[in-house]
NUMINU-386545 format. One record per residue (C-alpha): residue number from 1; residue in one letter; x, y, z. Coordinates in steps of 0.25 Angstrom, whole numbers, plus 5000, padded with zeros to 4 digits. Example, Ala and Ser with C-alpha at 12.3 -4.5 7.8 and 13.67 -1.06 7.14 Angstrom:
BEGIN
1  A  5049  4982  5031
2  S  5055  4996  5029
# end
This chain:
BEGIN
1  M  5000  5000  5000
2  S  5006  5013  4996
3  T  5009  5024  5006
4  K  5000  5036  5004
5  V  5004  5051  5007
6  S  4994  5050  5019
7  D  5002  5038  5024
8  H  5015  5044  5023
9  I  5010  5057  5031
10  L  5006  5048  5043
11  E  5018  5040  5041
12  R  5027  5053  5042
13  L  5019  5059  5054
14  R  5021  5045  5062
15  A  5036  5047  5058
16  W  5036  5061  5064
17  G  5030  5055  5077
18  V  5016  5061  5075
19  E  5006  5052  5083
20  Q  4993  5060  5081
21  V  4987  5069  5071
22  F  4975  5077  5076
23  G  4965  5078  5065
24  Y  4952  5077  5059
25  P  4948  5069  5047
26  G  4943  5075  5032
27  D  4943  5070  5018
28  G  4956  5079  5015
29  I  4964  5069  5023
30  N  4956  5056  5020
31  G  4970  5052  5015
32  L  4977  5054  5028
33  L  4965  5048  5036
34  A  4967  5035  5027
35  A  4982  5035  5030
36  W  4979  5036  5045
37  A  4970  5024  5044
38  R  4981  5016  5037
39  A  4991  5021  5047
40  D  4983  5016  5059
41  D  4981  5030  5065
42  Q  4995  5033  5067
43  P  4998  5045  5069
44  R  4984  5045  5076
45  F  4973  5053  5071
46  I  4966  5061  5082
47  Q  4954  5066  5077
48  S  4948  5079  5083
49  R  4934  5085  5081
50  H  4939  5097  5072
51  E  4952  5100  5065
52  E  4955  5112  5073
53  M  4956  5103  5085
54  S  4965  5094  5078
55  A  4974  5105  5077
56  F  4973  5109  5091
57  E  4975  5095  5095
58  A  4988  5095  5087
59  V  4992  5107  5093
60  G  4990  5102  5107
61  Y  4997  5090  5104
62  A  5009  5098  5099
63  K  5009  5108  5111
64  F  5009  5097  5121
65  S  5018  5086  5115
66  G  5029  5094  5108
67  R  5026  5086  5096
68  L  5019  5089  5082
69  G  5004  5090  5082
70  V  4998  5086  5069
71  C  4984  5088  5064
72  A  4976  5084  5051
73  A  4964  5090  5044
74  T  4957  5088  5031
75  S  4957  5099  5021
76  G  4949  5111  5020
77  P  4941  5114  5033
78  G  4949  5103  5041
79  A  4962  5110  5038
80  I  4956  5124  5041
81  H  4951  5119  5054
82  L  4966  5116  5058
83  L  4970  5130  5057
84  N  4966  5135  5071
85  G  4974  5124  5078
86  L  4986  5125  5068
87  Y  4987  5140  5071
88  D  4988  5137  5086
89  A  5000  5128  5083
90  K  5005  5139  5075
91  L  5004  5150  5086
92  D  5008  5141  5097
93  H  5020  5135  5089
94  V  5016  5121  5089
95  P  5020  5110  5079
96  V  5008  5105  5071
97  L  5007  5098  5058
98  A  4993  5099  5051
99  I  4990  5089  5040
100  V  4978  5093  5031
101  G  4971  5088  5019
102  Q  4969  5095  5006
103  T  4960  5093  4994
104  N  4965  5084  4982
105  R  4976  5091  4975
106  T  4967  5090  4962
107  A  4956  5099  4969
108  M  4965  5110  4975
109  G  4962  5123  4969
110  G  4949  5119  4964
111  S  4940  5124  4976
112  Y  4937  5110  4980
113  Q  4930  5106  4992
114  Q  4938  5109  5005
115  E  4949  5115  4997
116  V  4956  5126  5005
117  D  4970  5131  5002
118  L  4976  5125  5014
119  H  4991  5129  5010
120  T  4987  5143  5012
121  L  4978  5141  5024
122  Y  4989  5134  5031
123  K  5000  5143  5026
124  D  4999  5152  5040
125  V  4996  5142  5050
126  A  5006  5132  5045
127  S  5015  5143  5040
128  D  5028  5135  5043
129  F  5025  5123  5034
130  V  5012  5120  5026
131  E  5012  5111  5014
132  T  5003  5104  5004
133  V  5008  5090  5000
134  M  5005  5088  4985
135  V  5013  5076  4982
136  P  5017  5064  4991
137  E  5032  5067  4989
138  Q  5030  5080  4998
139  L  5029  5071  5010
140  P  5036  5068  5018
141  N  5043  5081  5018
142  V  5032  5091  5020
143  L  5026  5083  5031
144  D  5041  5082  5038
145  R  5043  5097  5036
146  A  5029  5101  5042
147  I  5032  5092  5054
148  R  5046  5098  5056
149  T  5041  5112  5054
150  A  5030  5110  5064
151  Y  5040  5106  5074
152  A  5052  5116  5071
153  R  5043  5128  5069
154  R  5033  5124  5080
155  C  5021  5127  5071
156  P  5010  5120  5063
157  T  5013  5115  5049
158  A  5002  5109  5038
159  L  5003  5099  5028
160  I  4992  5099  5018
161  I  4989  5086  5010
162  P  4979  5085  4999
163  A  4969  5073  5000
164  D  4974  5067  4987
165  V  4990  5067  4991
166  Q  4986  5060  5004
167  E  4982  5048  4995
168  L  4994  5048  4986
169  D  5005  5038  4988
170  Y  5016  5043  4995
171  S  5030  5044  4988
172  A  5042  5050  4995
173  P  5050  5061  4990
174  T  5061  5056  4981
175  H  5076  5060  4979
176  E  5074  5069  4968
177  F  5072  5084  4963
178  K  5061  5092  4971
179  M  5058  5081  4982
180  V  5059  5084  4996
181  P  5063  5072  5006
182  S  5061  5073  5020
183  S  5064  5066  5033
184  L  5058  5064  5047
185  G  5062  5071  5060
186  M  5070  5083  5066
187  S  5079  5085  5077
188  D  5077  5093  5089
189  Y  5085  5106  5089
190  T  5088  5117  5099
191  A  5090  5132  5095
192  T  5097  5141  5104
193  P  5102  5156  5103
194  T  5116  5161  5102
195  D  5125  5163  5114
196  D  5125  5178  5111
197  A  5109  5178  5111
198  L  5109  5171  5124
199  R  5120  5180  5131
200  R  5111  5192  5127
201  A  5099  5185  5132
202  A  5106  5183  5146
203  D  5111  5197  5146
204  V  5096  5202  5146
205  L  5090  5191  5156
206  N  5103  5193  5166
207  A  5100  5208  5165
208  G  5085  5208  5171
209  D  5081  5209  5184
210  K  5066  5205  5183
211  P  5066  5193  5172
212  A  5054  5188  5166
213  I  5052  5174  5158
214  L  5041  5172  5148
215  I  5040  5157  5143
216  G  5032  5151  5132
217  Q  5030  5137  5126
218  G  5045  5138  5120
219  A  5050  5137  5134
220  A  5043  5123  5136
221  G  5057  5115  5134
222  A  5065  5125  5144
223  V  5058  5124  5157
224  A  5070  5121  5165
225  E  5078  5132  5158
226  V  5066  5142  5160
227  R  5065  5139  5174
228  E  5080  5141  5176
229  V  5081  5155  5168
230  A  5069  5159  5177
231  E  5076  5156  5190
232  L  5089  5161  5185
233  L  5083  5175  5182
234  G  5072  5175  5193
235  A  5062  5177  5182
236  G  5047  5175  5182
237  V  5042  5166  5171
238  A  5029  5170  5163
239  K  5023  5160  5154
240  A  5015  5162  5140
241  L  5004  5152  5140
242  L  5010  5143  5130
243  G  5021  5141  5140
244  K  5012  5139  5152
245  D  5017  5125  5154
246  V  5032  5129  5153
247  L  5035  5132  5166
248  S  5029  5128  5180
249  D  5018  5138  5186
250  E  5023  5132  5199
251  L  5037  5140  5198
252  P  5036  5153  5206
253  Y  5041  5162  5195
254  V  5032  5157  5184
255  T  5022  5169  5183
256  G  5012  5161  5173
257  P  5006  5165  5161
258  I  5008  5179  5153
259  G  4998  5187  5146
260  L  4983  5190  5146
261  L  4982  5175  5152
262  G  4994  5177  5161
263  S  4997  5179  5176
264  R  4999  5192  5184
265  P  5014  5188  5187
266  S  5017  5186  5172
267  Y  5012  5200  5169
268  E  5020  5205  5181
269  L  5032  5198  5177
270  M  5032  5204  5163
271  R  5028  5218  5169
272  D  5040  5219  5178
273  C  5051  5210  5172
274  D  5064  5217  5165
275  T  5068  5204  5157
276  L  5060  5195  5150
277  L  5064  5181  5144
278  T  5054  5175  5135
279  I  5056  5159  5132
280  G  5047  5152  5121
281  S  5036  5162  5121
282  S  5030  5172  5111
283  F  5019  5178  5120
284  P  5013  5188  5112
285  Y  5007  5198  5122
286  T  5018  5208  5123
287  Q  5010  5216  5133
288  F  5012  5206  5144
289  M  5027  5206  5142
290  P  5036  5216  5149
291  E  5035  5231  5144
292  F  5044  5234  5133
293  G  5057  5239  5137
294  K  5056  5234  5151
295  A  5061  5221  5150
296  R  5073  5215  5142
297  G  5069  5202  5135
298  V  5075  5189  5130
299  Q  5066  5179  5121
300  I  5069  5164  5119
301  D  5061  5156  5108
302  I  5065  5146  5098
303  D  5058  5153  5087
304  P  5066  5164  5080
305  H  5052  5169  5074
306  M  5046  5171  5087
307  V  5057  5179  5096
308  G  5058  5193  5098
309  M  5043  5195  5097
310  R  5033  5200  5108
311  Y  5044  5207  5116
312  P  5057  5215  5113
313  Y  5066  5205  5118
314  E  5080  5209  5119
315  V  5086  5194  5115
316  N  5079  5184  5107
317  L  5084  5170  5109
318  V  5080  5160  5098
319  G  5081  5146  5104
320  D  5075  5134  5111
321  A  5071  5139  5125
322  R  5078  5128  5132
323  A  5091  5128  5125
324  T  5092  5143  5126
325  L  5089  5145  5140
326  R  5099  5134  5143
327  R  5109  5142  5136
328  L  5105  5155  5142
329  I  5104  5151  5157
330  P  5119  5150  5159
331  L  5120  5165  5154
332  L  5110  5170  5165
333  D  5115  5176  5178
334  T  5113  5166  5190
335  D  5116  5177  5200
336  R  5104  5186  5199
337  G  5100  5196  5209
338  G  5088  5197  5218
339  R  5075  5188  5216
340  E  5065  5200  5218
341  W  5060  5199  5204
342  H  5058  5184  5205
343  D  5052  5185  5219
344  T  5042  5195  5213
345  V  5038  5187  5202
346  C  5036  5175  5211
347  A  5028  5183  5220
348  N  5019  5187  5209
349  V  5017  5172  5204
350  K  5013  5169  5218
351  R  5003  5181  5219
352  W  4997  5177  5206
353  H  4994  5162  5210
354  E  4987  5167  5221
355  T  4979  5177  5213
356  M  4975  5166  5203
357  E  4971  5156  5215
358  R  4962  5167  5220
359  R  4956  5171  5207
360  A  4952  5155  5205
361  G  4946  5155  5218
362  L  4936  5167  5215
363  S  4921  5163  5214
364  A  4915  5163  5201
365  D  4902  5161  5194
366  P  4901  5149  5193
367  I  4917  5144  5193
368  N  4929  5153  5192
369  P  4937  5149  5179
370  E  4950  5152  5187
371  F  4946  5142  5197
372  V  4944  5131  5187
373  A  4959  5131  5182
374  R  4964  5133  5196
375  A  4956  5121  5201
376  L  4963  5113  5190
377  D  4977  5117  5191
378  P  4980  5108  5204
379  L  4973  5097  5198
380  L  4982  5096  5185
381  P  4991  5085  5185
382  D  5006  5088  5182
383  N  5006  5083  5168
384  A  4994  5090  5164
385  I  4992  5096  5150
386  L  4984  5108  5149
387  T  4977  5115  5137
388  S  4969  5128  5138
389  D  4960  5134  5128
390  S  4960  5149  5125
391  G  4950  5158  5133
392  S  4949  5162  5147
393  V  4952  5148  5151
394  A  4967  5150  5146
395  N  4968  5161  5157
396  W  4964  5150  5168
397  Y  4974  5141  5162
398  A  4985  5151  5161
399  R  4983  5156  5176
400  H  4978  5144  5184
401  I  4985  5132  5178
402  T  4998  5129  5185
403  M  5008  5123  5176
404  R  5018  5112  5182
405  P  5029  5105  5177
406  G  5024  5095  5167
407  M  5011  5101  5164
408  R  5008  5107  5150
409  G  4998  5117  5145
410  S  4995  5125  5132
411  L  4984  5133  5125
412  S  4983  5140  5112
413  G  4994  5151  5115
414  T  4994  5160  5103
415  L  4982  5157  5095
416  A  4974  5157  5108
417  T  4963  5149  5100
418  M  4951  5144  5107
419  G  4948  5128  5107
420  P  4962  5122  5109
421  G  4961  5118  5123
422  V  4954  5104  5121
423  P  4961  5100  5108
424  Y  4974  5104  5114
425  A  4971  5094  5126
426  I  4968  5083  5116
427  G  4981  5085  5109
428  A  4989  5086  5122
429  K  4982  5072  5126
430  F  4988  5066  5113
431  A  5001  5072  5117
432  H  5001  5067  5130
433  P  4990  5056  5133
434  D  4996  5053  5146
435  R  4994  5067  5152
436  P  4981  5074  5157
437  V  4977  5086  5148
438  F  4968  5098  5152
439  A  4961  5107  5142
440  L  4956  5120  5149
441  V  4945  5127  5140
442  G  4934  5137  5140
443  D  4920  5133  5135
444  G  4922  5141  5123
445  A  4933  5133  5118
446  M  4927  5121  5123
447  Q  4915  5124  5114
448  M  4924  5127  5103
449  N  4933  5115  5102
450  G  4933  5107  5116
451  L  4920  5100  5115
452  A  4922  5094  5102
453  E  4937  5089  5105
454  M  4932  5082  5118
455  I  4927  5072  5108
456  T  4941  5070  5103
457  A  4945  5069  5118
458  A  4935  5059  5120
459  K  4939  5051  5107
460  Y  4954  5050  5110
461  R  4953  5048  5126
462  D  4958  5035  5125
463  R  4971  5038  5119
464  W  4976  5045  5132
465  S  4982  5038  5143
466  D  4980  5049  5152
467  P  4964  5052  5150
468  R  4964  5066  5156
469  L  4959  5077  5147
470  V  4952  5087  5155
471  V  4945  5098  5148
472  G  4941  5109  5157
473  V  4930  5119  5151
474  W  4928  5133  5157
475  N  4913  5135  5154
476  N  4910  5150  5156
477  R  4900  5151  5143
478  D  4909  5162  5139
479  L  4921  5165  5129
480  N  4927  5171  5141
481  Q  4941  5175  5137
482  V  4936  5183  5125
483  T  4924  5189  5134
484  W  4935  5194  5143
485  E  4943  5199  5132
486  M  4931  5207  5126
487  R  4930  5213  5140
488  A  4944  5217  5143
489  M  4949  5220  5129
490  E  4936  5226  5122
491  G  4928  5231  5134
492  S  4917  5223  5128
493  P  4907  5215  5137
494  S  4905  5200  5134
495  F  4897  5198  5121
496  L  4889  5186  5124
497  P  4885  5182  5110
498  S  4900  5179  5108
499  Q  4906  5176  5122
500  E  4894  5167  5128
501  I  4895  5152  5124
502  P  4885  5141  5129
503  D  4887  5132  5141
504  V  4891  5119  5135
505  Q  4891  5107  5145
506  Y  4905  5103  5142
507  A  4906  5092  5153
508  A  4893  5086  5147
509  F  4899  5086  5133
510  A  4912  5079  5138
511  R  4903  5068  5145
512  S  4895  5066  5132
513  L  4909  5061  5126
514  G  4910  5051  5138
515  L  4921  5060  5144
516  T  4921  5067  5158
517  G  4914  5080  5159
518  V  4913  5088  5171
519  R  4905  5102  5173
520  V  4909  5111  5185
521  E  4900  5122  5189
522  K  4904  5125  5203
523  P  4918  5129  5208
524  E  4918  5119  5219
525  D  4918  5108  5207
526  V  4930  5113  5199
527  E  4941  5104  5205
528  A  4932  5093  5205
529  G  4928  5095  5190
530  W  4944  5095  5186
531  R  4946  5083  5195
532  A  4935  5076  5188
533  A  4940  5078  5175
534  L  4954  5074  5178
535  E  4950  5061  5184
536  A  4942  5057  5171
537  D  4946  5046  5163
538  G  4946  5053  5150
539  P  4944  5068  5145
540  A  4936  5077  5153
541  V  4929  5090  5152
542  V  4926  5098  5165
543  E  4919  5111  5163
544  F  4918  5123  5173
545  L  4907  5133  5173
546  T  4916  5146  5175
547  D  4913  5161  5176
548  P  4916  5169  5164
549  A  4917  5181  5172
550  V  4930  5177  5178
551  P  4940  5186  5170
552  P  4954  5181  5164
553  I  4960  5193  5169
554  P  4973  5196  5163
555  P  4986  5197  5172
556  H  4986  5212  5170
557  A  4972  5218  5166
558  T  4975  5231  5159
559  W  4967  5244  5162
560  E  4961  5243  5148
561  Q  4957  5229  5150
562  M  4950  5232  5164
563  E  4943  5245  5157
564  A  4938  5236  5145
565  T  4933  5225  5154
566  A  4926  5236  5163
567  A  4920  5242  5150
568  S  4914  5228  5147
569  I  4908  5227  5160
570  L  4901  5241  5158
571  K  4897  5237  5144
572  G  4888  5226  5152
573  D  4896  5213  5150
574  A  4886  5202  5153
575  D  4894  5196  5164
576  R  4899  5210  5170
577  G  4896  5207  5185
578  S  4903  5194  5185
579  M  4914  5200  5177
580  I  4917  5211  5187
581  K  4916  5202  5199
582  Q  4925  5191  5194
583  G  4935  5201  5188
584  L  4936  5209  5200
585  K  4938  5196  5209
586  A  4949  5191  5200
587  K  4957  5204  5198
588  V  4957  5206  5213
589  Q  4965  5193  5216
590  E  4977  5199  5210
591  F  4977  5209  5221
592  L  4975  5201  5233
593  P  4986  5199  5242
594  G  4994  5185  5242
595  R  4990  5174  5251
596  D  5003  5177  5259
597  K  4998  5191  5262
598  G  4984  5185  5267
# end
C-alpha cells in the first residue's frame, strides 16, 4: 500500500515527538482523517467542540509543557475559527503549529464552496512561517521548517494542505535542482550578551540604592538566579501576569502582580525605585513603571526584537535569562550598604497581604468574589496548575492565589481574550495528566466557551491519571470587568442590555454530563464547595453566586478614575447603592493599621 501525503504528515509529526493534535473534523481534511485511522490514532486526535477551542487547547498544552502545540481544522470556516487561538499564541510567544485544509487545487481561484485565500488570511497570525503545500516533494521540508520556526521564535506557524494533495502518493525530494531536502531535529542553544554589555549592566545595577526587578515568563528557567540577584541587590520583585508562576509568592520581597490587576506593593516598588532590572518580560503598561528619568534600567530578553521597548533602558542585554544572570551575578557588588529599602519592600508586601485578607473577609450580596479565590488558595495542591480567564476573575486570580514552588499558572496575557480558561485547562491536562488542574472563569466566559468544552472534558476524562479538573465559575450575571471599565474610564453607568447576562445553571449542566456539579449560594458554603470539587472522581464544576458590586480596584486608582466612577453613580447606575457600599469598604482596607498595630 502506498504512503499518501497525509500518512507522511502524521509520520513526521510522530518523529518530532508530537503526541496529540487538537482539532475538529471537516471534509477539507478528510485525507488526514483517513490517515489517522490508518495510523491507529497516532498522534492522538483530540476532538474539541469548536476549532477556536482546538487552538486554545494547543496553546494551553504548549504553555504548560514547553512543547509544540498542534491544532488542525478544515478549510474555509474551520481555518477561520482557529485564528483567535493562534493570535493568542502569537502575542504570548507560544510555539503552535496549525495544519489546515484547503479546497482542491483545480478549484482554487474559482469562487468554490468554502474557498478562502488562507495564505493571505494567515500571513499576519503566522507571519514567521506559513506555506501552502502544492506537491508532495515540498514535504518534509515545509513541515520541518514550520516546527523549527515555531520552537525557535516561540510563535504560531501554519501549513495549508489542499484536499487533493492530501490524497497524493508521497514522494520524497530527490537529489536534483530545485529540490529542498530536510532532516529532523534541532539542538538546544543558549544566547548570551558580550562581556562588555554585562559589565555596563552591572555598573548600572551596582550604582542603585533602591533596586526593583520585574520578571515575566521569560524568567521561568532562571528561578534560582533571579532569587540570588534579588537577594544580592536587596531588590523587590514584581511579576507580570505571565510570570506569576516564576517565583514563589511566599518570598517576603516578592510584591506580586503589576498593572491594573496588580498589587499595591508592586505599584509602590515601581514608584519609588531608582534602578529597574526587567527579565523576560514585555509588560506593555508604561504608566505602571518608574517615571522616565527617575530610574536607570537594564533589560534581559532572549528576543532582540523585543528589547529596548516599554521603558528607556540604559543597557539592553540579548540572551537567555538563566545564562545571562549566571554571568552577571559575579559582577554584582556583594558588600552593599543598609537594607532599609529591602525592609520597606517587605513591610509593604506584608501590609498588602493583610489588606487582601481583610477585603476577602468583607460581607457582600450574596458572596464576595474575592473570598471565593481566597478560600481556594490554601486548598491548592503543591503541584496544581491554574488557568484564569479574562475579566474580573483575573483580578482575583492575580491577587489572591499564592504561587508556591512547583505550581503553574497562566492566562491570555497579551491578547486578553475571553474564553481560553477551560480549553487551556484541557490542554494542560493532556500536557500533565497526572496533575490537578483548576480553571477560574467568569460566567460570561463560561457561557461563551466553557460550557461546550465541559463536553470535551467529559469525553476524555478517562485519559487522565489524576482525575481532578476543577472549573470554578464566578456567577454574577454581569460582564463585570467591562462594566467597571465603563464606570472608571468612561464615567458611564452600567448599560444593562450589553452587560447583564442570564443566570445559567452551570453546576446542573455539569451533572447532566455525568460530572460533579456544585452550586454555592452562601459564603459559609464556599470552602465546602471547593472541597467537594477537589474530592470528585473526575471533572467538576463549582459555581459561586457572587456580588457584581465588589470592585476590582486598581492598586492606585487615579483621581480621574474616581471622578469617572462618581459620574457613573450620579448618572443613575443600576447598582449604585451596592457600588458605593462595596467600593468604600474595599478601599478603606488599604488604610487600616496592620495586625501588629492592633
